[in-house]
C-alpha positions in Angstrom: 91.1 138.0 98.8 90.5 138.0 102.4 87.2 138.8 103.0 85.8 140.2 106.6 82.6 140.8 108.2 84.7 144.0 109.5 88.1 144.8 108.7 89.6 147.8 111.1 92.4 150.1 110.4 94.4 150.7 113.4 95.3 149.1 116.8 95.1 151.2 119.3 92.4 151.6 122.3 89.7 152.2 119.6 90.6 149.6 117.3 91.7 146.9 119.4 88.5 146.6 121.3 86.5 146.9 118.3 88.2 144.1 117.2 87.6 142.2 120.6 84.0 143.0 120.6 83.4 142.0 117.0 85.5 138.5 117.6 83.2 138.3 120.9 79.5 139.0 118.6 80.8 136.3 116.7 81.9 138.5 113.4 84.9 137.9 111.1 87.1 140.8 112.0 90.7 142.1 111.1 92.6 144.6 112.7 95.4 146.3 110.7 98.3 147.9 112.5 101.8 148.6 110.3 103.7 149.5 114.6 105.2 145.9 115.4 103.1 145.8 118.4 99.8 146.4 119.3 98.1 148.9 121.6 98.7 152.2 119.8 99.9 155.1 121.6 98.3 154.6 124.3 100.0 151.3 125.2 103.6 152.1 123.6 104.3 155.7 123.8 101.5 157.2 125.7 99.1 156.4 129.1 100.9 153.2 130.1 104.9 154.3 129.9 104.1 158.2 131.1 101.8 156.5 134.7 104.8 153.9 134.9 107.4 157.0 134.9 104.2 158.9 137.0 104.5 156.0 139.7 108.0 155.4 139.8 109.0 159.2 140.3 106.1 159.9 142.9 107.7 156.9 144.7 111.4 158.0 144.2 110.3 162.0 146.0 108.1 160.5 148.5 111.3 158.6 149.4 113.6 161.2 149.5 110.6 163.9 150.8 108.3 162.1 153.3 109.8 158.7 154.9 111.7 161.0 158.0 108.6 162.8 158.9 106.8 159.2 158.8 109.5 157.7 160.9 111.1 155.5 158.5 114.6 156.3 158.2 116.7 155.4 155.1 119.6 156.6 152.9 118.9 159.1 150.4 117.5 157.4 147.1 120.0 157.4 144.5 117.9 157.5 141.1 118.9 154.4 137.9 117.0 156.3 135.3 118.5 152.9 133.3 116.6 150.7 135.4 113.5 153.1 135.6 113.2 152.9 132.1 113.5 149.5 131.9 110.4 148.6 134.2 108.5 151.2 132.1 109.2 148.8 128.8 108.8 145.7 130.8 105.4 147.0 131.3 104.5 148.2 128.1 105.5 145.1 126.2 103.5 143.1 129.0 100.5 145.3 127.9 101.0 144.7 124.1 101.1 141.1 124.4 98.3 140.9 126.5 96.1 142.3 123.5 97.9 139.8 120.9 96.6 137.3 123.7 93.1 138.5 123.5 93.4 138.9 119.9 93.8 135.1 119.8 91.6 134.3 122.1 88.6 136.5 120.2 89.7 135.3 116.7 90.7 138.4 115.5 93.2 138.5 112.8 96.5 140.8 113.3 97.6 141.6 109.6 100.5 143.5 109.8 100.9 146.3 108.0 99.9 149.9 106.6 96.0 150.2 105.9 94.7 152.7 103.7 90.9 152.0 101.8 90.9 151.4 98.2 87.7 151.8 97.2 84.1 151.0 98.8 84.3 147.3 100.6 88.3 147.5 99.8 91.3 147.9 102.3 95.1 147.7 100.8 97.7 146.5 103.4 101.3 147.4 102.6 103.7 144.9 104.7 107.2 146.6 106.2 108.8 144.8 103.3 106.2 146.0 100.7 104.0 143.4 100.1 101.0 144.6 99.3 97.5 142.6 100.3 93.6 143.9 99.9 91.1 142.6 102.5 87.5 143.0 101.4 85.1 143.8 104.2 81.4 144.9 104.3 82.6 147.7 107.0 85.3 149.4 107.6 86.1 151.2 110.7 88.6 153.8 110.8 90.7 154.2 113.9 93.8 155.7 113.3 94.1 157.7 115.9 96.1 160.4 116.5 99.7 162.1 116.8 101.5 165.3 118.5 100.0 168.5 117.2 103.6 170.6 115.6 103.9 174.3 116.5 105.6 176.6 113.4 108.9 177.4 114.2 109.9 174.7 116.6 111.0 171.7 115.1 111.1 168.4 116.6 113.8 166.2 116.3 113.7 164.0 119.5 116.7 165.0 120.9 116.8 168.3 122.3 113.4 169.3 121.5 111.2 166.4 121.9 107.5 165.5 122.0 105.7 163.3 124.2 106.9 160.1 122.9 111.0 161.7 122.9 109.8 162.5 127.0 109.8 159.0 127.9 112.8 158.2 126.9 115.5 161.1 127.5 118.8 159.7 128.2 119.6 161.9 131.3 117.5 164.0 133.8 117.6 167.9 132.3 118.5 170.7 134.8 116.0 172.5 133.1 113.6 171.1 131.3 111.2 174.0 129.4 107.2 172.2 128.7 105.4 174.2 125.5 101.7 173.5 126.1 99.9 173.5 129.6 97.5 170.7 129.2 97.4 167.4 131.0 100.2 165.0 128.7 102.8 168.2 129.2 102.1 168.8 133.2 101.9 164.9 133.6 105.1 164.6 131.7 106.8 167.9 133.2 106.0 166.4 137.0 107.7 163.3 136.2 110.9 164.8 135.6 110.6 167.6 137.9 110.4 164.7 141.1 113.6 163.7 139.3 115.6 166.5 139.7 114.4 168.8 136.6 114.1 172.4 136.8 110.6 172.6 134.6 109.3 175.7 133.3 105.9 175.4 131.7 104.8 178.2 128.4 101.4 178.5 127.8 99.3 180.9 124.8 96.1 181.1 127.3 96.2 183.0 130.3 95.2 180.0 132.1 96.6 176.1 132.8 94.6 173.1 131.6 91.8 174.8 129.3 88.7 173.0 129.6 88.7 172.3 133.5 86.4 173.6 135.8 88.7 177.4 136.1 88.5 176.7 140.3 90.0 173.5 140.3 92.4 174.6 137.2 93.4 177.6 139.6 94.1 175.2 142.7 95.7 172.6 140.7 98.4 175.4 139.4 99.1 176.4 143.2 99.8 173.2 143.8 102.2 172.5 141.0 103.4 175.9 141.7 103.9 175.2 145.1 106.2 172.2 144.2 108.9 173.7 142.0 107.1 174.2 139.0 107.1 177.9 137.3 104.3 179.5 134.7 104.6 181.8 131.6 100.6 182.1 131.0 100.0 184.3 128.0 102.6 183.7 126.3 103.6 182.4 122.9 107.0 180.6 121.5 107.7 181.9 117.9 110.9 180.4 117.5 113.5 177.7 118.4 117.4 177.3 118.4 118.7 173.9 119.8 122.2 174.0 120.4 124.4 170.8 121.4 123.6 171.7 125.1 120.1 173.2 125.1 117.6 175.1 123.3 117.0 178.9 123.0 113.7 179.5 122.7 112.0 183.2 121.7 109.0 183.8 123.3 106.8 186.8 123.5 103.8 188.3 125.3 100.3 187.4 123.4 98.9 190.8 124.4 101.9 192.0 122.9 105.3 193.5 124.0 109.2 192.6 124.1 110.4 189.4 123.3 112.5 187.2 125.3 114.8 184.6 125.4 113.5 181.3 127.5 116.9 178.4 127.4 116.8 174.6 129.1 118.9 171.7 127.9 115.1 170.2 126.7 112.3 171.1 125.1 109.0 169.5 125.1 106.2 170.7 122.8 102.9 169.6 124.2 100.0 171.9 122.5 98.0 169.2 121.6 96.8 166.0 119.2 95.9 166.2 115.8 94.2 162.9 113.9 95.8 160.7 111.9 94.0 160.5 108.8 96.4 161.5 106.3 97.3 158.8 103.7 94.3 156.5 104.2 92.8 156.5 100.9 89.5 158.5 102.0 89.3 160.3 98.9 88.8 156.7 97.0 85.4 156.8 99.2 84.6 160.4 98.7 85.3 161.3 102.2 87.1 164.6 103.2 88.0 165.3 106.6 87.9 168.8 108.0 90.8 171.4 108.3 91.9 169.7 111.6 92.0 166.3 109.7 88.7 165.3 111.9 86.2 162.9 110.3 82.7 163.9 110.5 80.4 161.3 111.6 76.7 160.8 112.3 76.5 157.7 115.1 79.9 156.8 114.0 79.0 156.5 110.4 80.6 158.0 107.9 79.3 159.9 104.2 80.1 157.0 102.7 78.3 153.9 103.0 80.1 150.9 105.4 82.5 152.9 106.4 83.1 154.2 109.9 85.1 156.3 112.2 85.8 156.3 116.2 88.7 157.3 118.7 90.9 160.4 118.0 90.0 160.4 114.1 86.7 161.7 115.2 85.2 164.4 117.2 85.5 165.0 120.5 88.0 164.2 124.2 91.2 162.1 122.9 90.8 160.1 125.5 91.4 156.1 125.3 88.6 155.4 127.2 86.1 157.5 125.0 87.6 155.3 122.1 86.8 152.1 124.1 83.2 153.2 124.2 83.1 154.4 121.0 84.7 150.6 119.4 82.2 148.8 121.2 79.0 151.4 120.2 80.0 150.9 116.2 80.6 147.4 116.2 77.2 146.9 118.1 75.0 148.5 115.5 77.4 146.5 113.1 76.3 143.2 114.4 72.8 144.5 114.8 72.4 145.9 118.6 71.7 149.2 119.7 75.4 150.9 120.5 75.3 154.3 122.4 77.6 156.3 124.0 76.6 158.9 126.9 79.0 161.4 125.6 77.4 163.6 129.0 79.7 160.5 131.2 83.2 160.7 129.8 85.6 161.1 132.9 89.2 162.8 132.7 91.9 162.4 134.8 95.0 163.8 135.0 97.7 161.7 136.8 99.9 164.1 138.8 100.0 164.7 142.6 97.6 166.0 143.4 95.3 163.8 140.8 92.6 165.8 139.2 89.3 164.0 137.8 86.3 165.4 136.3 83.1 164.0 135.1 80.2 166.3 133.0 80.0 170.1 133.1 81.7 172.7 134.8 80.0 175.6 136.2 81.0 177.4 133.7 79.5 175.7 131.0 76.4 175.7 132.9 76.4 179.3 133.7 76.5 179.9 129.7 74.0 177.1 129.0 71.9 179.7 131.9 71.3 176.1 134.2 70.8 176.9 137.3 72.7 174.9 140.3 73.3 174.1 143.4 77.1 173.5 144.4 78.6 170.8 147.2 82.4 171.3 148.4 83.9 169.5 150.5 88.1 169.7 150.9 90.3 167.0 151.6 91.9 168.6 155.0 88.9 167.8 156.6 88.6 164.1 155.4 90.5 161.9 158.0 92.0 159.4 156.0 93.2 161.6 153.7 94.3 163.9 156.6 96.5 161.4 158.7 98.2 160.2 155.6 99.3 163.7 155.1 97.6 164.0 151.7 95.4 167.0 152.6 94.9 168.8 149.4 92.5 169.7 147.3 88.6 168.8 147.5 85.4 167.6 145.8 82.9 169.7 144.3 79.5 168.3 143.1 77.2 170.3 141.0 73.4 169.6 141.1 70.3 171.0 138.8 68.7 173.4 141.2 65.7 171.7 140.7 65.6 168.2 140.3 69.1 167.9 142.1 70.4 165.8 138.9 74.2 165.2 139.3 75.2 167.3 136.4 78.8 167.7 136.9 81.7 166.4 139.6 85.2 167.9 139.8 87.5 166.9 142.3 91.6 167.1 143.2 93.1 165.2 145.8 94.6 161.5 146.5 93.8 159.1 144.4 90.5 160.8 142.7 90.6 159.0 139.0 90.1 155.8 141.3 87.1 157.6 142.4 85.5 159.5 139.8 83.9 156.1 138.8 81.5 156.4 141.3 80.1 159.5 140.0 80.4 158.4 136.6 77.8 155.5 137.8 75.8 157.9 139.8 75.3 160.0 136.4 74.8 157.3 133.9 71.9 156.3 136.3 71.0 159.7 136.7 71.3 159.9 140.4 70.6 162.8 142.5 72.9 164.5 144.9 70.8 163.2 147.6 71.4 159.6 146.2 74.9 159.3 147.0 74.6 162.0 150.4 72.3 158.8 151.6 74.4 156.1 150.4 76.7 154.7 153.2 80.7 155.0 152.2 83.3 153.0 153.9 85.0 154.8 157.4 87.8 155.9 157.2 88.1 156.5 153.7 89.1 159.5 150.8 85.5 158.2 149.1 83.5 159.9 152.4 84.8 163.1 150.8 82.4 162.3 147.5 79.5 161.8 150.4 80.2 164.8 152.0 80.3 166.9 148.9 77.1 165.8 147.9 75.5 166.4 151.3 76.9 169.9 150.9 74.4 170.1 147.9 71.5 170.7 150.3 74.0 172.6 153.1 73.6 169.3 155.2 77.5 168.5 155.3 79.1 167.2 158.5 82.1 166.8 158.6 83.4 170.6 157.8 
């Protein structure tokens, strides 16, 4: 049997980053992955292909709607969907090949096949041709990621009823697309197809979009999407679906009770969240029992079984690739005898629509529930010179700071490219900065980033540009 210091089950952001860090630290490491490419959901059918389509569809809409107003006269753009899908796949292929290169560079073995724990210190790998091999390891890291959650009464066939994977490769632009679930993934993919010409209706069980998002930000976000043409049916539940040759009929009822109605569309996208992929891993062979949702409980990434660790979407916490990466680094550093650590108070979240939405830290609702006294500084992009001249002035930056110490507790932004700017506040919060630290830091003019400074000024009431 091949022997390793660490065997990692899963080659997504948690797994491949853990493998690379282990190689850097001189550990003998193998990553077990049964896809034909590395990168997991994120690179293959998640973060990366969705961002490729978001970028391309945004360029298409800008060319169609905004060029004339900028003094650029061009013929109306025509969509070439096969080429758009092809460039998406080319980018994905380049990224997954890049992970293979990094494995070779850092001496990480990629063992191809489906892995399962076969007792303490053993991982059994079944290749696609049925061949089985067993790896021995002092440490086993579960990094198996997650898969789309299912909805009773709505069967995903990847034809007319699709999940997030199917929505990345629709064969045509729907005349009408129904999205079940008003979370980040559904709104991003809904935005792609709306820009390309679909009428998009979003059905959400709760009475608001994006649960967990700062409430004021979520309301502003919904208004922006509605203005763009997306429609919402909130506080509604889907109780059944009938797929036909040319469309789908959904049965929809008010959550509070009332008459059911039929909502029809060409395609239906089921986006009600994700669930950990922990079935069939042989967890019982080492005495690990996931909770009823499939999550594995851990204490500093340690499971209840000696030498077995779990990270990423297989464990509790936000299902984000960068959270998984942080845990990957930390768990390997602990295994190597270092002080691995993740600051869960500084895990940013970004929605890559237009406008973008980005946040880090606590929301106002969380601070109120915890009884924390706080101050608010807020600055609109309508008062930011760069955003204004670029005709991208929708949204705001909001800074929440401790009323006594001025320490930054949370930041919420909606506006142009805020996903790129939230990192400034991640660094500030990692260093326990006060809002005044940001307010007194020189920012380049004219840039959108000045809004971050002006919002920080607002905490103490001396915003200068609005």
